C-alpha positions as CSV (number, residue, x, y, z in Angstrom):
1,M,67.8,19.1,180.2
2,K,66.6,19.0,176.6
3,R,66.8,22.8,176.5
4,I,70.5,23.5,176.8
5,L,70.8,19.7,174.4
6,C,69.2,22.0,171.8
7,I,71.5,24.9,172.3
8,I,74.6,22.8,172.1
9,A,73.8,21.2,168.4
10,A,72.4,25.0,168.0
11,I,76.5,25.9,169.0
12,V,77.6,22.9,166.5
13,L,76.4,23.1,163.7
14,F,77.5,27.2,163.5
15,A,80.4,26.3,163.8
16,S,80.8,24.4,161.4
17,L,79.3,26.7,159.5
18,L,82.4,28.7,160.2
19,A,85.2,26.0,159.2
20,P,87.1,25.8,156.2
21,A,86.2,24.8,153.4
22,V,88.1,20.7,153.1
23,F,88.8,19.7,149.8
24,C,87.8,16.1,149.0
25,A,90.6,13.9,147.4
26,S,87.5,14.3,144.0
27,D,88.3,18.4,144.2
28,F,91.9,18.7,141.7
29,S,91.6,21.8,140.3
30,V,95.0,23.4,138.1
31,T,94.9,27.7,137.4
32,A,97.3,29.6,135.2
33,S,99.2,32.5,135.1
34,N,102.1,34.0,134.3
35,N,105.7,35.3,135.5
36,A,105.1,39.1,135.8
37,K,108.6,39.4,135.7
38,T,109.5,36.6,132.9
39,G,105.7,36.3,131.0
40,K,106.7,32.1,130.7
41,I,103.7,29.8,132.4
42,V,102.8,29.3,135.5
43,L,101.3,26.5,137.0
44,K,99.1,26.5,140.6
45,W,97.0,23.5,142.0
46,N,95.4,22.3,145.4
47,E,97.8,18.8,147.2
48,Y,95.9,15.9,146.2
49,S,94.7,12.9,149.3
50,K,97.8,10.3,149.2
51,A,99.8,12.4,146.0
52,K,104.0,11.4,146.0
53,S,104.7,13.9,142.9
54,Y,102.7,15.4,140.3
55,Y,103.7,14.9,136.4
56,I,102.3,18.3,134.6
57,Y,101.3,18.1,130.5
58,R,101.2,20.5,127.1
59,S,99.5,21.2,123.6
60,S,98.9,23.1,121.3
61,D,95.9,22.0,120.9
62,K,92.8,21.2,123.6
63,N,91.9,17.6,122.1
64,G,95.2,17.1,120.7
65,S,97.9,15.0,122.1
66,Y,99.2,15.6,125.4
67,T,102.7,15.8,126.1
68,K,104.8,15.4,128.9
69,C,106.7,19.3,129.9
70,G,107.5,18.6,133.8
71,S,107.6,16.5,136.9
72,T,107.6,18.6,140.3
73,S,106.6,17.3,143.6
74,A,105.1,21.1,143.9
75,L,101.8,22.5,144.5
76,S,103.7,24.7,141.0
77,F,105.0,24.6,138.2
78,T,107.0,27.1,135.7
79,D,106.6,26.2,131.9
80,N,110.2,27.6,131.4
81,S,110.5,26.3,127.7
82,C,106.8,28.8,126.6
83,E,107.0,31.0,124.0
84,V,106.0,34.1,123.7
85,A,102.0,34.7,121.9
86,K,102.1,30.5,121.8
87,A,98.7,29.1,123.7
88,Y,99.3,26.2,125.9
89,Y,96.8,23.8,127.0
90,Y,97.8,21.5,130.3
91,N,96.5,19.6,132.8
92,V,98.3,18.3,135.7
93,K,98.1,14.1,136.9
94,A,98.5,13.2,140.7
95,I,101.2,10.5,140.9
96,D,101.4,8.2,144.5
97,S,104.4,6.9,145.9
98,T,103.9,4.4,143.6
99,G,103.5,5.3,139.8
100,K,100.2,4.8,139.5
101,V,97.5,7.7,138.1
102,L,95.6,9.1,141.0
103,K,93.9,12.0,139.1
104,T,94.2,13.8,136.2
105,S,93.5,18.1,136.5
106,A,90.7,19.5,133.9
107,S,92.7,21.2,131.5
108,V,93.6,25.1,131.2
109,K,94.2,27.2,128.2
110,R,97.1,30.1,129.1
111,I,99.0,32.2,126.2
112,C,102.9,33.0,127.2
113,D,103.2,36.6,127.2
114,C,106.4,39.1,126.0
115,A,109.0,39.7,129.2
116,A,108.1,43.0,131.9
117,P,111.2,45.1,129.6
118,T,113.6,45.6,132.8
119,L,113.9,49.8,133.1
120,S,116.9,51.8,133.8
121,I,117.1,55.9,133.9
122,S,119.0,59.5,134.5
123,N,118.9,62.8,132.3
124,N,120.5,63.5,129.8
125,A,123.9,65.5,130.3
126,K,122.8,68.5,128.7
127,T,119.7,69.1,128.0
128,G,118.3,68.2,132.1
129,K,115.5,66.2,130.0
130,I,114.4,62.8,132.3
131,S,115.9,59.6,130.3
132,L,114.7,56.2,129.5
133,K,116.8,53.0,128.5
134,W,115.4,49.8,128.3
135,S,117.0,46.2,127.0
136,A,115.0,45.2,123.4
137,V,112.4,42.1,124.6
138,D,111.5,39.0,122.8
139,G,108.6,38.9,120.3
140,A,108.0,42.4,121.0
141,K,106.5,45.1,118.9
142,G,107.1,47.7,120.6
143,Y,106.7,49.4,124.5
144,S,104.2,51.3,125.6
145,V,105.3,54.6,127.9
146,C,104.3,55.2,130.5
147,R,103.5,58.7,132.9
148,S,102.8,59.8,136.7
149,K,103.6,62.3,138.9
150,S,102.9,59.5,142.4
151,Q,103.5,56.6,141.7
152,N,100.7,55.6,143.0
153,G,98.6,57.7,140.7
154,E,96.7,57.2,137.6
155,Y,99.6,56.1,134.2
156,S,99.1,58.2,130.9
157,K,100.9,57.0,128.0
158,L,103.3,59.0,126.3
159,C,104.0,56.6,123.4
160,T,104.2,53.5,121.8
161,T,107.9,53.6,120.0
162,T,109.6,51.4,118.5
163,S,113.3,52.4,120.6
164,T,114.4,50.5,123.3
165,S,115.2,54.7,124.9
166,Y,112.6,57.7,125.9
167,T,113.6,60.9,126.9
168,D,110.7,62.8,127.7
169,K,111.5,66.2,126.1
170,N,107.9,67.6,128.1
171,A,108.8,67.2,131.7
172,A,109.6,69.9,133.5
173,A,113.0,71.1,135.3
174,G,112.3,70.3,139.7
175,H,109.8,68.2,139.2
176,K,110.0,64.0,139.5
177,Y,108.4,61.5,137.7
178,Y,107.0,58.2,137.8
179,Y,107.3,55.9,135.0
180,K,106.4,52.6,134.4
181,I,106.9,50.7,130.3
182,K,105.2,47.2,129.0
183,A,105.8,45.6,126.3
184,V,103.2,45.2,123.0
185,S,103.6,41.3,121.8
186,A,104.0,41.3,117.5
187,D,101.3,38.8,117.6
188,T,98.5,38.7,120.9
189,E,97.4,42.0,122.8
190,Y,97.2,39.0,125.2
191,A,100.5,38.2,124.9
192,N,101.0,42.0,126.3
193,S,103.5,42.2,129.3
194,A,102.7,43.3,132.6
195,Y,104.5,46.8,133.4
196,S,108.3,46.9,134.5
197,G,109.3,48.2,138.0
198,I,108.0,51.6,138.7
199,A,110.9,54.3,138.6
200,Y,111.0,57.5,139.4
201,R,113.4,61.1,138.7
202,V,113.4,64.8,138.7
203,C,114.1,66.4,135.7
204,D,116.9,68.9,136.2
205,C,117.3,72.1,134.6
206,A,119.8,72.1,131.3
207,K,122.8,72.8,130.5
208,V,124.1,76.0,131.0
209,G,126.1,77.1,126.9
210,N,127.9,79.0,125.3
211,V,129.5,80.2,127.8
212,G,132.2,83.5,127.3
213,T,135.0,85.6,129.0
214,A,136.5,87.9,129.0
215,W,138.0,90.0,131.7
216,N,136.9,93.7,133.2
217,S,139.0,97.0,133.1
218,S,140.1,96.0,136.4
219,G,141.6,92.6,134.4
220,K,138.7,90.6,136.5
221,T,137.5,87.6,134.7
222,V,134.1,88.1,133.7
223,F,132.1,85.4,133.1
224,S,128.6,85.1,130.7
225,W,126.4,82.9,129.3
226,K,123.7,82.0,127.6
227,A,119.7,81.8,130.1
228,A,119.6,77.1,130.8
229,E,116.1,76.2,130.3
230,G,114.2,75.5,133.8
231,A,116.9,77.3,135.2
232,D,115.7,80.3,138.4
233,G,119.8,80.6,138.9
234,Y,123.0,79.8,138.9
235,K,126.0,78.2,141.2
236,I,129.0,79.4,140.9
237,L,132.7,77.6,142.5
238,R,136.0,78.0,142.2
239,S,139.1,76.0,142.3
240,S,142.7,76.8,142.3
241,S,143.1,73.1,141.1
242,K,142.2,71.1,138.5
243,N,141.1,68.7,140.9
244,G,141.0,69.9,144.2
245,S,138.0,70.8,146.0
246,F,134.9,73.6,144.8
247,S,133.5,76.5,147.0
248,Q,131.0,78.6,145.8
249,L,131.1,81.5,145.2
250,A,128.0,82.5,144.4
251,I,124.2,82.2,143.5
252,I,122.7,84.4,141.0
253,Q,119.6,84.7,138.9
254,G,121.8,86.8,135.6
255,T,123.5,85.1,133.1
256,K,126.5,87.0,133.7
257,Y,129.2,87.3,136.6
258,T,133.1,89.3,137.8
259,D,135.2,87.4,139.5
260,T,136.0,90.5,141.8
261,S,138.0,88.4,144.1
262,A,140.5,85.9,141.2
263,K,144.5,87.1,142.0
264,A,145.9,88.3,138.8
265,G,148.4,85.8,137.1
266,Q,147.2,83.2,139.2
267,T,145.1,79.9,137.6
268,Y,141.1,79.3,138.6
269,Y,138.8,76.4,138.3
270,Y,135.6,77.3,137.3
271,K,131.9,75.5,137.8
272,I,128.8,76.5,136.7
273,I,125.5,75.3,137.6
274,A,121.7,75.8,136.4
275,S,119.7,75.7,139.3
276,S,115.5,74.9,140.5
277,S,115.0,77.4,143.6
278,L,111.7,73.8,142.8
279,T,114.7,71.7,144.5
280,A,118.4,71.5,144.7
281,S,118.2,67.8,142.9
282,A,117.4,70.1,139.8
283,D,120.6,71.2,139.5
284,S,121.7,70.7,136.1
285,S,125.4,69.4,134.6
286,P,128.3,71.4,135.4
287,V,130.0,72.8,132.5
288,T,133.4,73.9,133.8
289,L,136.1,75.9,132.6
290,S,139.4,77.2,133.9
291,A,140.5,81.3,133.5
292,A,142.8,83.4,135.5
293,A,142.2,87.1,136.2
294,T,144.8,89.2,134.4
295,Y,146.1,92.9,135.6
296,P,144.1,96.2,135.0
297,K,144.5,98.4,132.5
298,P,147.2,101.5,132.8
299,Q,145.9,104.8,133.6
300,N,145.7,107.9,132.5
301,L,147.5,107.8,129.1
302,Q,148.3,110.9,127.5
303,D,150.2,111.7,124.1
304,V,153.0,113.9,125.2
305,S,154.3,114.2,122.1
306,T,157.3,116.9,120.5
307,D,157.8,117.6,116.8
308,T,160.1,115.3,116.4
309,A,159.3,112.2,118.1
310,T,155.4,110.4,119.5
311,A,155.3,110.1,123.3
312,I,153.1,109.1,125.5
313,K,152.9,108.0,129.4
314,W,150.8,106.5,132.6
315,D,150.0,106.0,135.9
316,A,152.2,102.8,137.4
317,T,150.7,99.9,137.6
318,D,151.0,98.0,140.5
319,G,152.6,93.9,140.1
320,V,153.8,94.5,136.8
321,D,157.4,94.1,136.0
322,G,157.6,97.4,132.8
323,Y,154.8,98.0,129.7
324,A,154.7,96.1,126.8
325,I,153.8,99.1,123.4
326,F,151.3,98.5,120.3
327,R,151.2,100.7,117.5
328,G,148.4,100.5,114.3
329,S,146.0,101.9,112.3
330,V,143.1,100.3,114.1
331,K,142.0,99.6,118.3
332,N,143.1,96.2,118.7
333,Y,146.7,95.1,119.6
334,E,146.2,92.1,118.5
335,K,146.3,93.7,115.3
336,M,149.1,95.8,116.2
337,E,152.5,96.1,115.3
338,Y,154.9,95.6,118.6
339,V,156.9,98.3,119.5
340,K,159.0,98.6,122.3
341,T,158.9,97.0,126.0
342,V,159.8,99.6,128.8
343,K,160.2,99.4,132.2
344,R,159.5,103.5,133.6
345,T,156.1,105.1,132.7
346,R,156.7,106.7,129.6
347,M,157.2,105.4,126.0
348,T,159.1,107.9,122.9
349,D,158.7,105.9,119.3
350,D,162.2,106.6,117.4
351,G,159.8,109.0,114.9
352,V,156.8,111.0,114.6
353,Y,153.3,109.0,113.9
354,S,150.3,110.7,112.9
355,G,146.7,108.8,112.9
356,V,147.9,106.4,114.8
357,Y,146.5,103.7,118.1
358,Y,149.2,103.6,120.8
359,A,147.9,99.8,123.0
360,V,149.7,99.8,126.4
361,M,150.2,96.7,128.5
362,G,151.7,95.9,132.0
363,Y,153.4,93.0,131.8
364,K,154.4,90.1,133.9
365,E,156.9,87.0,133.8
366,L,155.7,84.0,135.5
367,S,157.8,81.2,137.5
368,N,156.7,78.4,134.0
369,G,158.4,81.0,132.0
370,N,155.4,83.3,130.5
371,T,154.2,86.4,130.2
372,L,150.8,87.5,131.3
373,L,150.1,91.0,130.2
374,S,147.5,93.5,131.7
375,V,143.9,94.6,130.1
376,P,145.5,96.8,127.4
377,A,145.0,101.0,127.8
378,Y,144.3,103.2,124.4
379,I,145.5,106.3,122.7
380,Y,144.6,108.0,119.8
381,I,147.2,110.0,118.6
382,K,145.3,113.0,115.4
């Protein structure tokens, strides 16, 4: 029996060692921290026996006069009236149902932090680089910008700036980056804010620039452009209406594209998008433009002049209503003199000309009242 009683006593002793600690009435302590979002000072304390409420007192001097700044029945209090970068001392009084002070805590000190910036993220439409923006924070003299290649990885500081925006010019197209920023106090580093929430973004390819259009000899529209930073391909999309649905015509690696399926006289709307083979999420902002294919240049242009008149002929061009004739000293119809229009495939000029160029262009009268000219064909008359 004596042995059994010893075993029971040992079990009771061991259980008492494992039991959670219980605050006695004399244990009443306060801790201070900062709200990560607002920077305001947050006080917390343990429940005091028989207390119905708690009064919070504040001072700018540990041994100075304390003024009541709030009361609560909860076990925490946020001082929303504290000012950034200022140090405050607090104590908390436990109050019973009659208003009697049961216990006053020891004082705790805390500095009010700057609020954490609210970060927004986007891509620069022209360069594709990642752009960060945030609103100004009261009491901040600048902002520290940090970046990582993974959300939970190591963040390195990119810069400290006085601006409320930052563009990461060193971001590479097709790669994802994570960012966070904090406000830097104008008074003391101890009042620097907590970091903002983490924002991430893929760096886009730069927008295609310097797009030019021309017609080839078949009247098809030829697009050319300058290579876009970060791009290793380009998507060509087309629609028959400005606000219609766009279909992808091709993905190419070069910087030149001919729309061989366009019909003469019809206006098409195009989008050219720089793309990365790493991810479709890095597609650039589209460059949009319109263009219309035309009729091919007249073929087999020949000099059939006589002693009394200059004359030329050519093969018929399918689909045109007739031909416009120009004459001049330079091989550019826009700088030539208009001569006449003809319906057949031969033109006899009013006189004899030598040392001049002739331009022959098929034309089509469109339903909207406009006239569409073909690619010009030129012949030099010696």
